Gaussian input, Z-matrix of N, CA and C with variables (Angstrom, degrees):
# hf/3-21g

backbone

0 1
 N
 C     1     B1
 C     2     B2     1     A1
 N     3     B3     2     A2     1     D1
 C     4     B4     3     A3     2     D2
 C     5     B5     4     A4     3     D3
 N     6     B6     5     A5     4     D4
 C     7     B7     6     A6     5     D5
 C     8     B8     7     A7     6     D6
 N     9     B9     8     A8     7     D7
 C    10    B10     9     A9     8     D8
 C    11    B11    10    A10     9     D9
 N    12    B12    11    A11    10    D10
 C    13    B13    12    A12    11    D11
 C    14    B14    13    A13    12    D12
 N    15    B15    14    A14    13    D13
 C    16    B16    15    A15    14    D14
 C    17    B17    16    A16    15    D15
 N    18    B18    17    A17    16    D16
 C    19    B19    18    A18    17    D17
 C    20    B20    19    A19    18    D18
 N    21    B21    20    A20    19    D19
 C    22    B22    21    A21    20    D20
 C    23    B23    22    A22    21    D21
 N    24    B24    23    A23    22    D22
 C    25    B25    24    A24    23    D23
 C    26    B26    25    A25    24    D24
 N    27    B27    26    A26    25    D25
 C    28    B28    27    A27    26    D26
 C    29    B29    28    A28    27    D27
 N    30    B30    29    A29    28    D28
 C    31    B31    30    A30    29    D29
 C    32    B32    31    A31    30    D30
 N    33    B33    32    A32    31    D31
 C    34    B34    33    A33    32    D32
 C    35    B35    34    A34    33    D33
 N    36    B36    35    A35    34    D34
 C    37    B37    36    A36    35    D35
 C    38    B38    37    A37    36    D36
 N    39    B39    38    A38    37    D37
 C    40    B40    39    A39    38    D38
 C    41    B41    40    A40    39    D39
 N    42    B42    41    A41    40    D40
 C    43    B43    42    A42    41    D41
 C    44    B44    43    A43    42    D42
 N    45    B45    44    A44    43    D43
 C    46    B46    45    A45    44    D44
 C    47    B47    46    A46    45    D45
 N    48    B48    47    A47    46    D46
 C    49    B49    48    A48    47    D47
 C    50    B50    49    A49    48    D48
 N    51    B51    50    A50    49    D49
 C    52    B52    51    A51    50    D50
 C    53    B53    52    A52    51    D51
 N    54    B54    53    A53    52    D52
 C    55    B55    54    A54    53    D53
 C    56    B56    55    A55    54    D54
 N    57    B57    56    A56    55    D55
 C    58    B58    57    A57    56    D56
 C    59    B59    58    A58    57    D57
 N    60    B60    59    A59    58    D58
 C    61    B61    60    A60    59    D59
 C    62    B62    61    A61    60    D60
 N    63    B63    62    A62    61    D61
 C    64    B64    63    A63    62    D62
 C    65    B65    64    A64    63    D63
 N    66    B66    65    A65    64    D64
 C    67    B67    66    A66    65    D65
 C    68    B68    67    A67    66    D66
 N    69    B69    68    A68    67    D67
 C    70    B70    69    A69    68    D68
 C    71    B71    70    A70    69    D69
 N    72    B72    71    A71    70    D70
 C    73    B73    72    A72    71    D71
 C    74    B74    73    A73    72    D72
 N    75    B75    74    A74    73    D73
 C    76    B76    75    A75    74    D74
 C    77    B77    76    A76    75    D75
 N    78    B78    77    A77    76    D76
 C    79    B79    78    A78    77    D77
 C    80    B80    79    A79    78    D78
 N    81    B81    80    A80    79    D79
 C    82    B82    81    A81    80    D80
 C    83    B83    82    A82    81    D81
 N    84    B84    83    A83    82    D82
 C    85    B85    84    A84    83    D83
 C    86    B86    85    A85    84    D84
 N    87    B87    86    A86    85    D85
 C    88    B88    87    A87    86    D86
 C    89    B89    88    A88    87    D87
 N    90    B90    89    A89    88    D88
 C    91    B91    90    A90    89    D89
 C    92    B92    91    A91    90    D90
 N    93    B93    92    A92    91    D91
 C    94    B94    93    A93    92    D92
 C    95    B95    94    A94    93    D93
 N    96    B96    95    A95    94    D94
 C    97    B97    96    A96    95    D95
 C    98    B98    97    A97    96    D96
 N    99    B99    98    A98    97    D97
 C   100   B100    99    A99    98    D98
 C   101   B101   100   A100    99    D99
 N   102   B102   101   A101   100   D100
 C   103   B103   102   A102   101   D101
 C   104   B104   103   A103   102   D102
 N   105   B105   104   A104   103   D103
 C   106   B106   105   A105   104   D104
 C   107   B107   106   A106   105   D105
 N   108   B108   107   A107   106   D106
 C   109   B109   108   A108   107   D107
 C   110   B110   109   A109   108   D108
 N   111   B111   110   A110   109   D109
 C   112   B112   111   A111   110   D110
 C   113   B113   112   A112   111   D111
 N   114   B114   113   A113   112   D112
 C   115   B115   114   A114   113   D113
 C   116   B116   115   A115   114   D114
 N   117   B117   116   A116   115   D115
 C   118   B118   117   A117   116   D116
 C   119   B119   118   A118   117   D117
 N   120   B120   119   A119   118   D118
 C   121   B121   120   A120   119   D119
 C   122   B122   121   A121   120   D120
 N   123   B123   122   A122   121   D121
 C   124   B124   123   A123   122   D122
 C   125   B125   124   A124   123   D123
 N   126   B126   125   A125   124   D124
 C   127   B127   126   A126   125   D125
 C   128   B128   127   A127   126   D126
 N   129   B129   128   A128   127   D127
 C   130   B130   129   A129   128   D128
 C   131   B131   130   A130   129   D129
 N   132   B132   131   A131   130   D130
 C   133   B133   132   A132   131   D131
 C   134   B134   133   A133   132   D132
 N   135   B135   134   A134   133   D133
 C   136   B136   135   A135   134   D134
 C   137   B137   136   A136   135   D135
 N   138   B138   137   A137   136   D136
 C   139   B139   138   A138   137   D137
 C   140   B140   139   A139   138   D138
 N   141   B141   140   A140   139   D139
 C   142   B142   141   A141   140   D140
 C   143   B143   142   A142   141   D141
 N   144   B144   143   A143   142   D142
 C   145   B145   144   A144   143   D143
 C   146   B146   145   A145   144   D144
 N   147   B147   146   A146   145   D145
 C   148   B148   147   A147   146   D146
 C   149   B149   148   A148   147   D147
 N   150   B150   149   A149   148   D148
 C   151   B151   150   A150   149   D149
 C   152   B152   151   A151   150   D150
 N   153   B153   152   A152   151   D151
 C   154   B154   153   A153   152   D152
 C   155   B155   154   A154   153   D153
 N   156   B156   155   A155   154   D154
 C   157   B157   156   A156   155   D155
 C   158   B158   157   A157   156   D156
 N   159   B159   158   A158   157   D157
 C   160   B160   159   A159   158   D158
 C   161   B161   160   A160   159   D159
 N   162   B162   161   A161   160   D160
 C   163   B163   162   A162   161   D161
 C   164   B164   163   A163   162   D162
 N   165   B165   164   A164   163   D163
 C   166   B166   165   A165   164   D164
 C   167   B167   166   A166   165   D165
 N   168   B168   167   A167   166   D166
 C   169   B169   168   A168   167   D167
 C   170   B170   169   A169   168   D168
 N   171   B171   170   A170   169   D169
 C   172   B172   171   A171   170   D170
 C   173   B173   172   A172   171   D171
 N   174   B174   173   A173   172   D172
 C   175   B175   174   A174   173   D173
 C   176   B176   175   A175   174   D174
 N   177   B177   176   A176   175   D175
 C   178   B178   177   A177   176   D176
 C   179   B179   178   A178   177   D177
 N   180   B180   179   A179   178   D178
 C   181   B181   180   A180   179   D179
 C   182   B182   181   A181   180   D180
 N   183   B183   182   A182   181   D181
 C   184   B184   183   A183   182   D182
 C   185   B185   184   A184   183   D183
 N   186   B186   185   A185   184   D184
 C   187   B187   186   A186   185   D185
 C   188   B188   187   A187   186   D186
 N   189   B189   188   A188   187   D187
 C   190   B190   189   A189   188   D188
 C   191   B191   190   A190   189   D189
 N   192   B192   191   A191   190   D190
 C   193   B193   192   A192   191   D191
 C   194   B194   193   A193   192   D192
 N   195   B195   194   A194   193   D193
 C   196   B196   195   A195   194   D194
 C   197   B197   196   A196   195   D195
 N   198   B198   197   A197   196   D196
 C   199   B199   198   A198   197   D197
 C   200   B200   199   A199   198   D198
 N   201   B201   200   A200   199   D199
 C   202   B202   201   A201   200   D200
 C   203   B203   202   A202   201   D201
 N   204   B204   203   A203   202   D202
 C   205   B205   204   A204   203   D203
 C   206   B206   205   A205   204   D204
 N   207   B207   206   A206   205   D205
 C   208   B208   207   A207   206   D206
 C   209   B209   208   A208   207   D207
 N   210   B210   209   A209   208   D208
 C   211   B211   210   A210   209   D209
 C   212   B212   211   A211   210   D210
 N   213   B213   212   A212   211   D211
 C   214   B214   213   A213   212   D212
 C   215   B215   214   A214   213   D213
 N   216   B216   215   A215   214   D214
 C   217   B217   216   A216   215   D215
 C   218   B218   217   A217   216   D216
 N   219   B219   218   A218   217   D217
 C   220   B220   219   A219   218   D218
 C   221   B221   220   A220   219   D219
 N   222   B222   221   A221   220   D220
 C   223   B223   222   A222   221   D221
 C   224   B224   223   A223   222   D222
 N   225   B225   224   A224   223   D223
 C   226   B226   225   A225   224   D224
 C   227   B227   226   A226   225   D225
 N   228   B228   227   A227   226   D226
 C   229   B229   228   A228   227   D227
 C   230   B230   229   A229   228   D228
 N   231   B231   230   A230   229   D229
 C   232   B232   231   A231   230   D230
 C   233   B233   232   A232   231   D231
 N   234   B234   233   A233   232   D232
 C   235   B235   234   A234   233   D233
 C   236   B236   235   A235   234   D234
 N   237   B237   236   A236   235   D235
 C   238   B238   237   A237   236   D236
 C   239   B239   238   A238   237   D237
 N   240   B240   239   A239   238   D238
 C   241   B241   240   A240   239   D239
 C   242   B242   241   A241   240   D240
 N   243   B243   242   A242   241   D241
 C   244   B244   243   A243   242   D242
 C   245   B245   244   A244   243   D243
 N   246   B246   245   A245   244   D244
 C   247   B247   246   A246   245   D245
 C   248   B248   247   A247   246   D246
 N   249   B249   248   A248   247   D247
 C   250   B250   249   A249   248   D248
 C   251   B251   250   A250   249   D249
 N   252   B252   251   A251   250   D250
 C   253   B253   252   A252   251   D251
 C   254   B254   253   A253   252   D252
 N   255   B255   254   A254   253   D253
 C   256   B256   255   A255   254   D254
 C   257   B257   256   A256   255   D255
 N   258   B258   257   A257   256   D256
 C   259   B259   258   A258   257   D257
 C   260   B260   259   A259   258   D258
 N   261   B261   260   A260   259   D259
 C   262   B262   261   A261   260   D260
 C   263   B263   262   A262   261   D261
 N   264   B264   263   A263   262   D262
 C   265   B265   264   A264   263   D263
 C   266   B266   265   A265   264   D264
 N   267   B267   266   A266   265   D265
 C   268   B268   267   A267   266   D266
 C   269   B269   268   A268   267   D267
 N   270   B270   269   A269   268   D268
 C   271   B271   270   A270   269   D269
 C   272   B272   271   A271   270   D270
 N   273   B273   272   A272   271   D271
 C   274   B274   273   A273   272   D272
 C   275   B275   274   A274   273   D273
 N   276   B276   275   A275   274   D274
 C   277   B277   276   A276   275   D275
 C   278   B278   277   A277   276   D276
 N   279   B279   278   A278   277   D277
 C   280   B280   279   A279   278   D278
 C   281   B281   280   A280   279   D279
 N   282   B282   281   A281   280   D280
 C   283   B283   282   A282   281   D281
 C   284   B284   283   A283   282   D282
 N   285   B285   284   A284   283   D283
 C   286   B286   285   A285   284   D284
 C   287   B287   286   A286   285   D285
 N   288   B288   287   A287   286   D286
 C   289   B289   288   A288   287   D287
 C   290   B290   289   A289   288   D288
 N   291   B291   290   A290   289   D289
 C   292   B292   291   A291   290   D290
 C   293   B293   292   A292   291   D291
 N   294   B294   293   A293   292   D292
 C   295   B295   294   A294   293   D293
 C   296   B296   295   A295   294   D294
 N   297   B297   296   A296   295   D295
 C   298   B298   297   A297   296   D296
 C   299   B299   298   A298   297   D297
 N   300   B300   299   A299   298   D298
 C   301   B301   300   A300   299   D299
 C   302   B302   301   A301   300   D300
 N   303   B303   302   A302   301   D301
 C   304   B304   303   A303   302   D302
 C   305   B305   304   A304   303   D303
 N   306   B306   305   A305   304   D304
 C   307   B307   306   A306   305   D305
 C   308   B308   307   A307   306   D306
 N   309   B309   308   A308   307   D307
 C   310   B310   309   A309   308   D308
 C   311   B311   310   A310   309   D309
 N   312   B312   311   A311   310   D310
 C   313   B313   312   A312   311   D311
 C   314   B314   313   A313   312   D312
 N   315   B315   314   A314   313   D313
 C   316   B316   315   A315   314   D314
 C   317   B317   316   A316   315   D315
 N   318   B318   317   A317   316   D316
 C   319   B319   318   A318   317   D317
 C   320   B320   319   A319   318   D318
 N   321   B321   320   A320   319   D319
 C   322   B322   321   A321   320   D320
 C   323   B323   322   A322   321   D321
 N   324   B324   323   A323   322   D322
 C   325   B325   324   A324   323   D323
 C   326   B326   325   A325   324   D324
 N   327   B327   326   A326   325   D325
 C   328   B328   327   A327   326   D326
 C   329   B329   328   A328   327   D327
 N   330   B330   329   A329   328   D328
 C   331   B331   330   A330   329   D329
 C   332   B332   331   A331   330   D330
 N   333   B333   332   A332   331   D331
 C   334   B334   333   A333   332   D332
 C   335   B335   334   A334   333   D333
 N   336   B336   335   A335   334   D334
 C   337   B337   336   A336   335   D335
 C   338   B338   337   A337   336   D336
 N   339   B339   338   A338   337   D337
 C   340   B340   339   A339   338   D338
 C   341   B341   340   A340   339   D339

   B1=1.4617
   B2=1.5208
   B3=1.3204
   B4=1.4515
   B5=1.5173
   B6=1.3078
   B7=1.4611
   B8=1.5234
   B9=1.3305
   B10=1.4530
   B11=1.5226
   B12=1.3166
   B13=1.4578
   B14=1.5145
   B15=1.3375
   B16=1.4546
   B17=1.5265
   B18=1.3089
   B19=1.4605
   B20=1.5214
   B21=1.3264
   B22=1.4571
   B23=1.5063
   B24=1.3293
   B25=1.4547
   B26=1.5184
   B27=1.3216
   B28=1.4519
   B29=1.5037
   B30=1.3190
   B31=1.4577
   B32=1.5236
   B33=1.3020
   B34=1.4590
   B35=1.5214
   B36=1.3134
   B37=1.4580
   B38=1.5187
   B39=1.3303
   B40=1.4721
   B41=1.5157
   B42=1.3158
   B43=1.4541
   B44=1.5176
   B45=1.3090
   B46=1.4547
   B47=1.5134
   B48=1.3341
   B49=1.4602
   B50=1.5160
   B51=1.3169
   B52=1.4577
   B53=1.5142
   B54=1.3172
   B55=1.4597
   B56=1.5191
   B57=1.3159
   B58=1.4570
   B59=1.5246
   B60=1.3153
   B61=1.4581
   B62=1.5159
   B63=1.3073
   B64=1.4655
   B65=1.5176
   B66=1.3138
   B67=1.4568
   B68=1.5164
   B69=1.3033
   B70=1.4628
   B71=1.5223
   B72=1.3146
   B73=1.4620
   B74=1.5168
   B75=1.2961
   B76=1.4526
   B77=1.5053
   B78=1.3157
   B79=1.4602
   B80=1.5183
   B81=1.3090
   B82=1.4614
   B83=1.5234
   B84=1.3191
   B85=1.4631
   B86=1.5270
   B87=1.3143
   B88=1.4663
   B89=1.5250
   B90=1.3135
   B91=1.4584
   B92=1.5310
   B93=1.3244
   B94=1.4614
   B95=1.5198
   B96=1.3277
   B97=1.4471
   B98=1.5226
   B99=1.3077
   B100=1.4605
   B101=1.5183
   B102=1.3213
   B103=1.4540
   B104=1.5164
   B105=1.3251
   B106=1.4673
   B107=1.5280
   B108=1.3297
   B109=1.4567
   B110=1.5163
   B111=1.3345
   B112=1.4565
   B113=1.5191
   B114=1.3227
   B115=1.4561
   B116=1.5198
   B117=1.3278
   B118=1.4490
   B119=1.5309
   B120=1.3137
   B121=1.4599
   B122=1.5230
   B123=1.3156
   B124=1.4598
   B125=1.5199
   B126=1.2983
   B127=1.4615
   B128=1.5121
   B129=1.3145
   B130=1.4662
   B131=1.5250
   B132=1.3215
   B133=1.4623
   B134=1.5198
   B135=1.3272
   B136=1.4506
   B137=1.5213
   B138=1.3081
   B139=1.4601
   B140=1.5253
   B141=1.3371
   B142=1.4635
   B143=1.5120
   B144=1.3148
   B145=1.4521
   B146=1.5218
   B147=1.3394
   B148=1.4538
   B149=1.5154
   B150=1.3024
   B151=1.4580
   B152=1.5216
   B153=1.3178
   B154=1.4630
   B155=1.5347
   B156=1.3080
   B157=1.4693
   B158=1.5269
   B159=1.3454
   B160=1.4621
   B161=1.5130
   B162=1.3158
   B163=1.4573
   B164=1.5152
   B165=1.3362
   B166=1.4534
   B167=1.5303
   B168=1.3180
   B169=1.4500
   B170=1.5195
   B171=1.3417
   B172=1.4605
   B173=1.5219
   B174=1.3250
   B175=1.4556
   B176=1.5264
   B177=1.3207
   B178=1.4648
   B179=1.5229
   B180=1.3238
   B181=1.4621
   B182=1.5273
   B183=1.3303
   B184=1.4725
   B185=1.5258
   B186=1.3183
   B187=1.4614
   B188=1.5217
   B189=1.3049
   B190=1.4549
   B191=1.5153
   B192=1.3303
   B193=1.4708
   B194=1.5251
   B195=1.3206
   B196=1.4745
   B197=1.5222
   B198=1.3212
   B199=1.4587
   B200=1.5171
   B201=1.3243
   B202=1.4643
   B203=1.5248
   B204=1.3203
   B205=1.4638
   B206=1.5228
   B207=1.3088
   B208=1.4611
   B209=1.5199
   B210=1.3334
   B211=1.4568
   B212=1.5220
   B213=1.3088
   B214=1.4603
   B215=1.5338
   B216=1.3060
   B217=1.4609
   B218=1.5217
   B219=1.3227
   B220=1.4709
   B221=1.5188
   B222=1.3304
   B223=1.4629
   B224=1.5295
   B225=1.2977
   B226=1.4684
   B227=1.5262
   B228=1.3374
   B229=1.4603
   B230=1.5177
   B231=1.3245
   B232=1.4572
   B233=1.5277
   B234=1.3325
   B235=1.4557
   B236=1.5298
   B237=1.3270
   B238=1.4547
   B239=1.5183
   B240=1.3253
   B241=1.4638
   B242=1.5154
   B243=1.3134
   B244=1.4581
   B245=1.5233
   B246=1.3286
   B247=1.4703
   B248=1.5278
   B249=1.3025
   B250=1.4579
   B251=1.5203
   B252=1.3183
   B253=1.4664
   B254=1.5298
   B255=1.3163
   B256=1.4765
   B257=1.5212
   B258=1.3141
   B259=1.4647
   B260=1.5298
   B261=1.3210
   B262=1.4677
   B263=1.5306
   B264=1.3074
   B265=1.4670
   B266=1.5209
   B267=1.3116
   B268=1.4530
   B269=1.5079
   B270=1.3124
   B271=1.4636
   B272=1.5296
   B273=1.3185
   B274=1.4553
   B275=1.5234
   B276=1.3198
   B277=1.4589
   B278=1.5215
   B279=1.2977
   B280=1.4510
   B281=1.5302
   B282=1.3223
   B283=1.4680
   B284=1.5134
   B285=1.3236
   B286=1.4636
   B287=1.5228
   B288=1.3238
   B289=1.4593
   B290=1.5175
   B291=1.3308
   B292=1.4530
   B293=1.5091
   B294=1.3202
   B295=1.4685
   B296=1.5272
   B297=1.3019
   B298=1.4650
   B299=1.5227
   B300=1.3003
   B301=1.4608
   B302=1.5175
   B303=1.3254
   B304=1.4616
   B305=1.5181
   B306=1.3176
   B307=1.4566
   B308=1.5174
   B309=1.3366
   B310=1.4565
   B311=1.5241
   B312=1.3189
   B313=1.4457
   B314=1.5171
   B315=1.3265
   B316=1.4606
   B317=1.5189
   B318=1.3267
   B319=1.4519
   B320=1.5210
   B321=1.3202
   B322=1.4564
   B323=1.5253
   B324=1.3263
   B325=1.4603
   B326=1.5160
   B327=1.3226
   B328=1.4550
   B329=1.5265
   B330=1.3125
   B331=1.4571
   B332=1.5264
   B333=1.3141
   B334=1.4560
   B335=1.5228
   B336=1.3136
   B337=1.4551
   B338=1.5198
   B339=1.3189
   B340=1.4514
   B341=1.5304
   A1=108.98
   A2=116.07
   A3=122.41
   A4=109.96
   A5=115.69
   A6=120.79
   A7=107.86
   A8=115.42
   A9=121.71
   A10=108.62
   A11=116.27
   A12=120.59
   A13=109.12
   A14=115.96
   A15=121.24
   A16=110.45
   A17=114.99
   A18=121.01
   A19=108.79
   A20=115.30
   A21=119.99
   A22=115.87
   A23=117.12
   A24=118.96
   A25=111.83
   A26=114.72
   A27=119.42
   A28=111.36
   A29=114.52
   A30=122.05
   A31=108.47
   A32=116.02
   A33=120.50
   A34=108.73
   A35=116.27
   A36=120.71
   A37=110.16
   A38=117.12
   A39=119.57
   A40=110.80
   A41=115.30
   A42=121.09
   A43=113.72
   A44=116.27
   A45=120.46
   A46=112.98
   A47=114.87
   A48=121.62
   A49=111.44
   A50=114.75
   A51=123.07
   A52=107.89
   A53=115.63
   A54=120.73
   A55=109.09
   A56=115.68
   A57=121.51
   A58=109.05
   A59=115.43
   A60=121.01
   A61=109.71
   A62=115.57
   A63=121.71
   A64=107.76
   A65=115.50
   A66=120.71
   A67=109.67
   A68=115.65
   A69=124.09
   A70=109.39
   A71=116.45
   A72=121.86
   A73=107.06
   A74=115.18
   A75=121.59
   A76=107.80
   A77=115.06
   A78=118.62
   A79=111.20
   A80=114.89
   A81=123.78
   A82=112.87
   A83=115.51
   A84=120.47
   A85=111.07
   A86=116.74
   A87=121.18
   A88=112.92
   A89=116.83
   A90=120.50
   A91=112.87
   A92=116.81
   A93=119.93
   A94=112.47
   A95=115.80
   A96=120.15
   A97=109.25
   A98=116.21
   A99=121.83
   A100=108.70
   A101=115.81
   A102=120.64
   A103=111.03
   A104=115.98
   A105=122.36
   A106=108.13
   A107=113.76
   A108=121.44
   A109=108.95
   A110=114.05
   A111=119.51
   A112=109.23
   A113=115.07
   A114=121.09
   A115=110.71
   A116=115.29
   A117=121.81
   A118=107.40
   A119=117.10
   A120=118.73
   A121=112.02
   A122=118.14
   A123=120.23
   A124=113.34
   A125=117.84
   A126=118.98
   A127=110.04
   A128=114.70
   A129=121.13
   A130=107.48
   A131=117.45
   A132=119.43
   A133=113.16
   A134=114.43
   A135=120.44
   A136=110.63
   A137=115.81
   A138=122.48
   A139=109.79
   A140=115.08
   A141=120.59
   A142=108.72
   A143=114.30
   A144=120.48
   A145=108.38
   A146=114.70
   A147=119.28
   A148=108.42
   A149=116.12
   A150=120.79
   A151=110.70
   A152=115.41
   A153=120.11
   A154=110.52
   A155=116.36
   A156=120.87
   A157=112.75
   A158=116.37
   A159=119.41
   A160=114.84
   A161=117.23
   A162=121.05
   A163=109.96
   A164=118.32
   A165=120.72
   A166=112.58
   A167=115.44
   A168=122.67
   A169=107.59
   A170=116.13
   A171=119.98
   A172=111.86
   A173=114.56
   A174=119.86
   A175=108.35
   A176=116.17
   A177=120.15
   A178=112.47
   A179=116.75
   A180=120.77
   A181=113.53
   A182=116.37
   A183=118.85
   A184=113.22
   A185=117.32
   A186=119.92
   A187=110.65
   A188=114.92
   A189=120.21
   A190=114.00
   A191=117.44
   A192=120.57
   A193=112.09
   A194=117.08
   A195=121.71
   A196=108.95
   A197=114.83
   A198=121.61
   A199=108.98
   A200=115.40
   A201=120.60
   A202=108.90
   A203=115.42
   A204=120.61
   A205=108.52
   A206=114.73
   A207=119.63
   A208=110.00
   A209=114.76
   A210=122.41
   A211=106.06
   A212=116.69
   A213=119.98
   A214=112.13
   A215=117.20
   A216=120.12
   A217=111.09
   A218=116.19
   A219=121.00
   A220=112.22
   A221=117.68
   A222=121.79
   A223=111.24
   A224=115.48
   A225=120.45
   A226=110.45
   A227=114.65
   A228=120.16
   A229=108.80
   A230=114.75
   A231=121.95
   A232=109.13
   A233=115.44
   A234=120.21
   A235=107.28
   A236=115.02
   A237=121.21
   A238=108.16
   A239=116.11
   A240=121.99
   A241=108.14
   A242=116.33
   A243=122.30
   A244=110.78
   A245=114.48
   A246=120.41
   A247=110.62
   A248=115.74
   A249=120.52
   A250=111.69
   A251=114.10
   A252=122.14
   A253=109.12
   A254=117.33
   A255=118.31
   A256=112.95
   A257=116.92
   A258=119.30
   A259=113.34
   A260=117.60
   A261=120.42
   A262=111.60
   A263=116.94
   A264=120.29
   A265=110.42
   A266=115.45
   A267=119.33
   A268=112.19
   A269=114.37
   A270=122.82
   A271=108.21
   A272=115.18
   A273=121.75
   A274=109.90
   A275=114.59
   A276=121.35
   A277=110.96
   A278=115.12
   A279=123.07
   A280=108.25
   A281=115.47
   A282=120.32
   A283=110.63
   A284=113.69
   A285=120.60
   A286=107.28
   A287=115.09
   A288=119.97
   A289=108.55
   A290=115.32
   A291=121.33
   A292=107.85
   A293=116.26
   A294=122.35
   A295=106.00
   A296=119.49
   A297=120.86
   A298=112.43
   A299=116.82
   A300=120.67
   A301=110.17
   A302=115.06
   A303=121.29
   A304=110.20
   A305=114.99
   A306=121.59
   A307=108.29
   A308=115.45
   A309=121.67
   A310=110.37
   A311=114.29
   A312=118.52
   A313=110.11
   A314=115.47
   A315=120.76
   A316=112.27
   A317=116.84
   A318=121.64
   A319=112.37
   A320=114.40
   A321=120.47
   A322=107.85
   A323=115.50
   A324=121.78
   A325=111.06
   A326=116.24
   A327=118.88
   A328=108.86
   A329=114.37
   A330=121.70
   A331=107.45
   A332=114.63
   A333=120.17
   A334=107.18
   A335=115.28
   A336=119.09
   A337=110.22
   A338=115.00
   A339=119.28
   A340=110.67
   D1=152.98
   D2=-178.04
   D3=-119.83
   D4=140.56
   D5=173.59
   D6=-131.30
   D7=139.16
   D8=177.09
   D9=-119.47
   D10=135.13
   D11=-179.41
   D12=-127.98
   D13=114.96
   D14=178.09
   D15=-92.24
   D16=153.44
   D17=174.70
   D18=-156.34
   D19=169.73
   D20=174.09
   D21=105.81
   D22=-3.52
   D23=178.76
   D24=-69.24
   D25=169.58
   D26=179.08
   D27=166.75
   D28=-165.05
   D29=-179.09
   D30=-108.71
   D31=133.82
   D32=-177.54
   D33=-145.22
   D34=151.50
   D35=177.48
   D36=-79.55
   D37=155.17
   D38=174.62
   D39=-53.66
   D40=138.17
   D41=-176.45
   D42=89.38
   D43=-10.28
   D44=-178.89
   D45=-82.26
   D46=-175.28
   D47=-176.21
   D48=-132.45
   D49=151.45
   D50=171.69
   D51=-143.94
   D52=153.49
   D53=172.04
   D54=-121.94
   D55=120.21
   D56=175.47
   D57=-93.73
   D58=144.04
   D59=177.32
   D60=-120.85
   D61=147.71
   D62=174.09
   D63=-133.17
   D64=111.55
   D65=178.79
   D66=-95.79
   D67=131.83
   D68=-177.02
   D69=-100.83
   D70=123.50
   D71=175.24
   D72=-110.39
   D73=112.24
   D74=-177.83
   D75=164.54
   D76=-155.93
   D77=-177.64
   D78=-117.26
   D79=152.75
   D80=171.76
   D81=58.45
   D82=44.78
   D83=178.48
   D84=-52.72
   D85=-41.23
   D86=-174.37
   D87=-63.89
   D88=-13.30
   D89=-177.73
   D90=-94.05
   D91=-1.01
   D92=-171.80
   D93=-116.84
   D94=138.76
   D95=166.70
   D96=-74.14
   D97=148.53
   D98=-178.15
   D99=-127.31
   D100=145.04
   D101=-174.26
   D102=-133.67
   D103=144.19
   D104=172.00
   D105=-110.26
   D106=138.23
   D107=178.11
   D108=-127.50
   D109=157.10
   D110=173.10
   D111=-118.04
   D112=137.17
   D113=-178.41
   D114=-87.19
   D115=124.94
   D116=166.85
   D117=-107.02
   D118=-178.86
   D119=-175.92
   D120=-63.02
   D121=-37.11
   D122=-177.24
   D123=-126.85
   D124=8.45
   D125=-179.51
   D126=-151.03
   D127=165.88
   D128=179.85
   D129=-140.06
   D130=76.57
   D131=-177.36
   D132=-75.80
   D133=156.51
   D134=178.41
   D135=-68.81
   D136=141.16
   D137=174.13
   D138=-101.30
   D139=-49.79
   D140=-178.53
   D141=-158.69
   D142=153.19
   D143=179.20
   D144=-140.09
   D145=147.17
   D146=175.07
   D147=-129.53
   D148=131.41
   D149=-178.99
   D150=-75.36
   D151=169.60
   D152=176.54
   D153=-60.40
   D154=-30.41
   D155=179.66
   D156=-79.90
   D157=-6.48
   D158=177.24
   D159=94.93
   D160=15.93
   D161=179.85
   D162=-93.81
   D163=118.99
   D164=-178.03
   D165=-91.20
   D166=155.87
   D167=170.39
   D168=-140.36
   D169=155.16
   D170=-170.44
   D171=-136.86
   D172=151.93
   D173=168.19
   D174=-67.11
   D175=149.90
   D176=-177.83
   D177=-56.69
   D178=-35.83
   D179=-175.23
   D180=-65.44
   D181=-19.58
   D182=-175.51
   D183=-117.00
   D184=-2.96
   D185=-179.81
   D186=-58.36
   D187=134.71
   D188=-179.41
   D189=85.33
   D190=-10.96
   D191=179.80
   D192=-116.52
   D193=-32.64
   D194=-178.04
   D195=-108.52
   D196=145.48
   D197=176.78
   D198=-133.10
   D199=123.35
   D200=179.99
   D201=-106.61
   D202=131.78
   D203=179.11
   D204=-137.80
   D205=170.17
   D206=178.56
   D207=-138.98
   D208=148.36
   D209=174.66
   D210=-123.37
   D211=100.87
   D212=-175.92
   D213=-65.97
   D214=-29.34
   D215=179.24
   D216=-65.92
   D217=-28.19
   D218=-179.99
   D219=-105.20
   D220=2.07
   D221=-178.41
   D222=51.20
   D223=46.14
   D224=-172.99
   D225=-138.91
   D226=141.45
   D227=168.17
   D228=-108.52
   D229=151.48
   D230=-178.72
   D231=-126.51
   D232=126.91
   D233=176.93
   D234=-109.69
   D235=101.17
   D236=177.80
   D237=-82.99
   D238=121.73
   D239=-174.68
   D240=-117.31
   D241=111.43
   D242=-178.84
   D243=-113.20
   D244=161.37
   D245=178.87
   D246=49.20
   D247=50.02
   D248=-175.60
   D249=-66.66
   D250=145.69
   D251=-178.99
   D252=-118.25
   D253=156.57
   D254=178.03
   D255=-55.22
   D256=-33.28
   D257=-179.74
   D258=-72.43
   D259=-7.07
   D260=173.48
   D261=-81.32
   D262=-10.77
   D263=-178.90
   D264=-58.87
   D265=143.50
   D266=177.42
   D267=153.57
   D268=-173.03
   D269=-179.88
   D270=-100.57
   D271=123.37
   D272=-176.49
   D273=-108.53
   D274=135.10
   D275=-177.90
   D276=-121.10
   D277=145.79
   D278=172.16
   D279=-99.02
   D280=146.47
   D281=-176.41
   D282=-143.41
   D283=146.62
   D284=167.11
   D285=-137.74
   D286=137.93
   D287=176.12
   D288=-108.21
   D289=121.23
   D290=178.42
   D291=-116.65
   D292=119.06
   D293=-172.15
   D294=55.63
   D295=-115.87
   D296=-179.36
   D297=-111.42
   D298=20.14
   D299=-175.89
   D300=-115.65
   D301=129.44
   D302=174.97
   D303=-94.13
   D304=133.34
   D305=173.86
   D306=-115.09
   D307=136.46
   D308=-176.64
   D309=-126.05
   D310=149.42
   D311=169.08
   D312=-82.90
   D313=-174.01
   D314=-177.64
   D315=-85.49
   D316=-11.61
   D317=179.22
   D318=92.91
   D319=153.60
   D320=175.06
   D321=-137.50
   D322=136.22
   D323=-171.37
   D324=-94.52
   D325=135.71
   D326=169.56
   D327=-123.62
   D328=141.32
   D329=177.74
   D330=-126.15
   D331=122.42
   D332=178.23
   D333=-110.41
   D334=109.97
   D335=-173.63
   D336=-154.57
   D337=145.16
   D338=175.95
   D339=-90.89

């Protein structure tokens, strides 16, 4: 079984930074791509993804501002969020898909407000 635990959310002013973490509890973390999503009222689009090889990709809205990395020794991904905007506010989830099953964390909230 797999468990994902996100942390690092909080309140920050526009232009500020936060780092979200997603710790993976399970086996063979290094073999899995990991993805971050943001929850909207009716959708949950991808924010950033990192492959098992460590290659990140980003949604257009966050390119140049967010950086996703992974530490296989700690079974953790890190989403560095810089130059945050009010529209980045929301609930962020970590995800891993194993075979045909999606596993999600509980989410971590960020609020960007002056």
